[in-house]
C-alpha positions as CSV (number, residue, x, y, z in Angstrom):
1,M,2.4,-19.9,-15.2
2,T,3.1,-17.7,-12.1
3,H,6.6,-17.1,-13.6
4,S,5.1,-15.5,-16.7
5,F,2.8,-13.4,-14.5
6,A,5.7,-12.3,-12.4
7,I,7.5,-11.1,-15.5
8,L,4.4,-9.3,-16.7
9,I,3.7,-7.6,-13.4
10,T,7.3,-6.5,-13.1
11,A,7.1,-5.1,-16.6
12,L,3.9,-3.3,-15.6
13,L,5.7,-1.9,-12.6
14,L,8.6,-0.7,-14.8
15,G,6.4,0.8,-17.5
16,G,4.1,2.5,-15.0
17,M,6.9,4.1,-13.1
18,T,8.6,5.2,-16.3
19,L,5.5,6.6,-17.9
20,C,4.4,8.5,-14.8
21,S,7.8,9.8,-14.0
22,F,8.9,10.9,-17.5
23,G,5.7,11.2,-19.5
24,F,2.8,12.2,-17.3
25,A,4.6,14.9,-15.3
26,T,6.3,16.4,-18.4
27,F,3.0,16.3,-20.2
28,L,1.1,18.2,-17.5
29,F,3.7,21.0,-17.3
30,K,3.5,21.4,-21.1
31,V,-0.3,21.6,-21.4
32,L,-1.2,23.3,-18.1
33,P,-0.1,26.4,-16.3
34,A,2.5,25.6,-13.7
35,P,0.2,26.1,-10.7
36,S,-2.4,23.8,-12.2
37,A,0.1,21.2,-13.2
38,G,1.6,21.2,-9.7
39,A,-1.8,20.9,-8.1
40,T,-2.7,18.0,-10.4
41,L,0.6,16.2,-9.6
42,R,0.0,16.7,-5.9
43,L,-3.2,14.8,-6.3
44,A,-1.8,12.2,-8.6
45,F,1.4,11.1,-6.8
46,P,-0.1,9.5,-3.8
47,W,-2.0,7.2,-6.2
48,F,1.2,6.7,-8.2
49,Y,3.0,5.5,-5.1
50,L,0.1,3.3,-4.1
51,F,0.3,1.7,-7.6
52,V,4.1,1.1,-7.0
53,V,3.5,-0.5,-3.6
54,A,0.7,-2.7,-4.8
55,T,2.3,-3.8,-8.1
56,A,5.7,-4.4,-6.5
57,A,4.0,-6.4,-3.7
58,V,2.1,-8.6,-6.2
59,A,5.3,-9.1,-8.2
60,A,7.2,-10.1,-5.0
61,F,4.5,-12.6,-4.2
62,L,4.7,-14.1,-7.7
63,W,8.5,-14.2,-7.9
64,R,8.8,-15.9,-4.5
65,S,8.8,-19.5,-5.8
66,H,10.8,-18.8,-9.0
67,D,13.5,-16.3,-8.1
68,T,14.2,-15.2,-4.6
69,M,16.5,-12.4,-5.7
70,A,13.8,-10.9,-7.8
71,A,11.2,-11.4,-5.0
72,T,13.5,-9.7,-2.5
73,V,14.3,-6.7,-4.9
74,V,10.6,-6.0,-5.7
75,A,9.6,-6.4,-2.1
76,S,12.2,-3.8,-1.2
77,V,10.7,-1.5,-3.9
78,A,7.3,-1.9,-2.2
79,L,8.7,-1.4,1.3
80,T,10.8,1.6,0.4
81,T,7.9,3.3,-1.4
82,I,5.7,3.4,1.7
83,P,7.7,6.0,3.6
84,V,8.0,8.0,0.4
85,R,4.3,8.0,0.0
86,Q,3.4,8.5,3.7
87,L,6.2,10.9,4.8
88,L,8.2,12.4,1.9
89,I,5.5,13.7,-0.3
90,L,3.9,15.3,2.8
91,A,7.2,17.0,3.6
92,I,7.5,18.1,-0.1
93,N,4.0,19.6,0.0
94,Q,4.7,21.4,3.3
95,A,7.9,22.8,1.9
96,T,6.1,23.9,-1.2
97,D,3.3,25.5,0.7
98,S,5.8,27.3,3.0
99,D,7.8,28.5,0.0
100,V,11.0,26.9,1.4
101,R,12.5,26.4,-2.0
102,L,15.9,24.8,-1.0
103,R,14.2,22.3,1.2
104,C,11.6,21.5,-1.5
105,K,14.4,21.0,-4.0
106,W,16.3,18.6,-1.7
107,L,13.1,16.6,-0.8
108,H,12.0,16.4,-4.4
109,G,15.5,15.3,-5.4
110,G,15.2,12.5,-2.8
111,S,11.9,11.3,-4.2
112,V,13.3,11.4,-7.8
113,F,16.4,9.4,-6.6
114,V,14.2,6.8,-5.0
115,T,11.9,6.5,-8.1
116,L,14.9,6.3,-10.5
117,S,16.4,3.6,-8.2
118,H,13.2,1.7,-8.4
119,I,13.0,2.0,-12.1
120,A,16.6,0.7,-12.4
121,L,15.9,-2.2,-10.1
122,A,12.8,-3.3,-12.0
123,G,14.7,-3.0,-15.3
124,W,17.6,-5.0,-13.8
125,I,15.2,-7.8,-12.8
126,L,13.7,-8.0,-16.3
127,A,17.1,-7.8,-18.0
128,R,18.3,-10.8,-15.9
129,I,15.7,-12.9,-17.7
130,V,17.1,-12.4,-21.1
């Protein structure tokens, strides 16, 4: 039973990360003026990263007795999300507020790289099941 829940929680992690990264952000910039969309994302992304940490941690706990590789991978997703949430988004916000565009682009690129890596890892875990 926990194996089924591990699969479902990992699927929730993958789906949530994908929807937020590709759907929610794109949607906001299509329906809101750029300053409003940016301000909304600034409020939303700490919650998004908290979702990733919590969901990945639960998945790691559920995988632990069935698949140590999957448990290790989703635990690494949870652990590597913490500095992104606590440090990187603050640095991005500071760079944005200071209008330091090149720094903001590099920092944002780093957060995108981490999130895309996490999406790929969650997808890989699920693809291994088939």
